[in-house]
C-alpha positions in Angstrom: 78.7 127.9 92.3 79.5 129.5 95.7 80.6 127.6 98.6 77.2 127.7 100.0 76.0 124.8 97.7 79.0 122.5 99.2 78.3 120.4 102.2 79.6 121.4 105.7 81.6 118.4 105.8 83.9 119.8 103.5 84.1 123.3 104.3 87.4 122.3 106.0 89.2 121.3 103.4 87.8 124.1 100.8 87.8 127.2 102.9 91.0 128.6 102.7 90.7 128.1 98.5 87.5 129.7 98.3 88.1 132.5 96.0 88.8 129.9 93.6 88.9 126.3 94.7 85.0 125.9 92.8 84.5 121.6 92.8 84.9 119.1 90.7 82.1 116.4 89.2 81.5 113.2 87.3 80.6 113.9 82.8 79.3 110.6 81.6 80.8 107.4 82.9 83.2 107.4 86.3 86.8 107.2 84.7 88.6 107.0 87.9 91.0 104.5 88.5 93.0 103.0 91.5 96.7 102.0 90.3 95.9 98.5 90.7 93.2 98.8 87.9 94.9 101.0 85.1 96.3 98.6 82.5 97.6 101.6 80.3 101.1 101.7 80.8 102.2 104.9 80.0 100.0 106.3 82.4 100.9 104.6 84.9 104.6 105.3 84.6 103.5 109.6 84.7 101.6 108.1 87.9 104.8 107.8 89.4 105.7 111.5 89.2 102.4 112.3 90.7 101.9 113.9 94.2 99.9 114.5 97.6 100.0 117.8 99.3 99.1 116.5 102.9 99.4 118.2 106.2 102.1 117.5 108.5 99.5 116.4 111.4 98.0 113.4 109.1 102.1 112.1 108.6 103.1 109.5 111.0 107.0 109.0 111.1 107.9 105.2 112.1 111.2 103.4 112.9 110.7 101.0 109.6 111.6 103.6 107.5 107.5 104.2 106.3 105.5 107.2 107.4 101.8 106.9 108.3 99.2 108.3 106.6 95.8 108.8 108.4 92.7 110.2 107.5 88.7 109.9 107.6 86.9 107.8 104.7 84.7 109.2 102.1 81.4 107.4 104.6 82.7 108.7 107.6 82.2 112.1 105.8 79.1 111.4 104.8 79.3 110.5 101.2 77.3 107.5 100.8 78.1 103.7 100.9 77.4 103.2 97.3 79.5 105.7 96.1 83.1 104.7 94.1 85.9 104.5 96.8 83.6 104.9 99.4 85.9 103.5 102.4 88.9 104.8 101.5 91.2 107.3 103.0 90.6 111.2 102.2 94.1 112.6 103.3 95.2 115.2 100.6 94.2 118.8 100.4 95.5 118.9 96.9 97.6 117.3 94.3 100.9 118.4 92.2 103.7 117.1 90.2 107.5 117.0 89.2 109.1 119.1 86.4 112.4 119.0 88.0 114.8 117.4 90.4 113.5 119.3 92.9 110.7 121.6 91.5 106.9 120.5 91.7 103.7 122.5 90.1 100.6 122.9 92.0 97.5 124.8 92.0 98.0 128.8 93.0 95.1 128.4 95.6 96.6 125.6 97.0 99.8 127.1 98.6 99.1 131.2 99.1 102.0 131.7 101.4 105.1 130.4 102.8 103.3 129.4 105.6 101.2 127.1 103.7 104.7 125.6 102.5 106.0 124.8 105.3 102.4 123.2 106.6 101.9 120.3 104.4 104.4 117.7 103.0 104.5 115.9 99.5 104.0 112.5 99.3 104.6 110.5 96.3 103.4 106.7 96.0 99.9 107.9 98.4 98.3 105.3 96.0 95.8 101.8 96.7 98.3 99.3 94.7 96.3 96.3 95.4 92.7 95.2 95.5 93.4 94.6 99.9 95.7 97.6 100.0 94.6 100.9 102.4 97.2 103.4 101.4 98.1 103.9 105.0 101.5 104.1 105.0 104.4 105.5 102.4 107.8 105.0 102.3 109.3 107.9 104.5 111.8 108.6 101.2 109.0 109.6 99.5 108.0 112.5 101.9 109.2 116.1 101.2 109.2 119.0 102.7 108.3 122.3 100.7 110.8 124.9 101.3 110.6 127.8 99.0 107.4 129.0 96.4 109.6 130.2 93.5 106.6 131.5 91.0 103.0 132.0 91.6 99.7 133.5 90.6 96.4 133.7 91.9 94.7 136.3 89.5 90.8 137.2 90.4 90.4 138.9 86.8 92.7 136.7 84.2 91.6 133.4 86.4 95.2 132.6 86.4 95.9 130.1 88.9 99.2 128.0 89.7 102.0 127.5 91.9 106.0 126.0 91.3 107.5 125.0 94.3 111.0 123.7 95.2 110.9 120.6 97.7 113.7 120.3 100.1 116.0 118.1 98.3 116.3 116.1 95.0 113.8 113.6 94.1 116.2 110.5 92.4 114.1 107.5 92.2 111.3 109.0 89.8 111.6 111.4 86.7 110.3 114.6 86.6 107.5 115.2 83.7 107.4 116.5 79.9 105.0 119.3 79.7 104.0 121.8 76.9 106.5 125.2 76.6 104.8 127.0 74.0 101.6 126.9 71.7 97.5 125.6 73.1 95.9 122.3 72.9 93.7 121.2 70.0 89.7 121.1 71.1 89.3 117.2 71.3 92.6 116.2 72.7 92.3 113.4 74.5 93.0 114.1 78.1 93.7 112.0 81.0 94.3 113.3 84.7 96.0 111.9 87.6 95.8 112.9 91.2 94.0 112.6 94.5 90.2 113.6 93.9 88.8 114.6 97.2 91.9 113.9 98.9 92.1 109.9 97.9 94.9 108.0 97.1 96.2 108.6 93.4 93.1 108.6 90.9 93.9 108.4 87.4 90.9 109.8 85.2 91.5 109.3 81.1 88.0 109.2 79.3 88.3 113.4 78.7 88.7 115.8 75.9 89.4 119.5 75.7 86.2 120.9 74.9 87.0 124.6 74.8 89.7 126.6 74.1 89.1 130.5 73.6 90.5 131.4 77.6 93.7 133.0 77.9 94.6 131.0 80.7 92.9 128.3 80.7 91.1 125.6 78.9 88.3 123.5 79.8 87.6 120.0 79.6 85.2 117.2 81.0 87.6 115.3 83.1 86.3 113.5 86.0 87.8 115.3 88.9 87.2 116.5 92.6 88.2 118.7 95.2 91.6 117.7 96.4 92.5 117.0 92.4 93.5 121.0 92.4 97.3 121.1 91.3 96.9 117.9 89.2 98.6 117.3 86.1 95.9 117.6 83.5 98.0 115.5 80.4 97.5 114.7 76.4 96.6 111.0 77.4 98.0 109.7 74.2 101.5 111.5 74.2 101.6 111.9 78.3 102.9 115.5 77.4 101.3 118.0 80.5 99.0 120.7 78.8 97.9 121.9 82.8 96.9 122.0 85.9 93.0 121.3 87.2 91.9 124.2 89.1 88.3 124.4 89.1 85.2 122.9 87.7 81.7 121.8 88.9 79.9 120.8 92.5 81.3 117.8 93.5 78.6 116.0 95.7 74.8 116.2 95.8 72.1 115.1 98.4 70.5 111.5 98.0 67.5 112.2 100.0 66.6 108.6 98.9 70.0 107.0 101.0 70.3 110.3 103.3 73.6 110.8 102.1 75.5 112.6 99.3 76.9 111.0 96.2 78.9 112.4 93.1 77.6 114.7 90.9 76.5 113.4 87.5 76.9 115.0 84.1 77.0 114.0 80.2 80.0 114.3 78.6 78.7 117.9 76.9 76.9 119.3 79.6 77.5 121.2 83.4 80.4 124.2 83.4 83.5 122.1 82.8 86.3 121.4 84.5 89.3 124.6 84.5 92.8 123.9 83.4 95.1 126.3 83.8 97.9 126.4 80.6 101.2 124.9 82.2 102.9 127.7 79.6 101.6 130.1 81.6 104.4 129.9 84.0 107.0 132.1 83.4 109.7 130.0 84.8 109.4 126.5 83.8 109.3 128.6 79.9 112.8 130.1 81.0 114.3 126.8 81.3 112.9 125.2 78.1 
């Protein structure tokens, strides 16, 4: 699927990722949950160590120790009001997750250069904590700059797609996540993805499995993910161990002529192309530190 199939409303978010960042989709039921809707204690704990990649231009530091997060709602960007989360902010470009005290992993197409590293901050706690929360601010202590790209790959041939970056300071109020260091995940393994679909505040989406696992650098799943989920951690939903990085998938939205706006594309759990997940074991630096 090429960018020609994606609404012009989303070109600004995806254009720089055009070669690798195919959008994503809903498989079966929409399993995406806000933080306050989730009841799985393990998944909630994992979510604390995931972050949103947000442009510095969308962040405003305040004197009270908070940072305001700005952005447009899904509805204002042409998504139907009936769509899930249509009134929430869409501020994130990509997602990422903590693997060391000052180390974060994301997709390789999210950070291509030192300029990309410097243009955006990594924001923890960009989440809806209750029914009245707008996620319009976070503690300033939850905002981190990217200072170095340690390792990165974005290979047209193998379709490998990852980046390991260093943050400006250590993250001391949450723990680095546990990740696979060898071997391959099995087909049928239950999965959960945590990140920022279409730039929204943190969403936890379980109810998925590994569908196909024959490719060298990635496996395929039926995770409910969208543009903005690129770089999200994909976990074994039972153990909490990271299996990979969400990088590609189906088209996000399709036009609903009855409503005159766009809605999430729907597929069966077995249908459509599936979502591609880069194996976490591809990152050599992490393997050397095991």
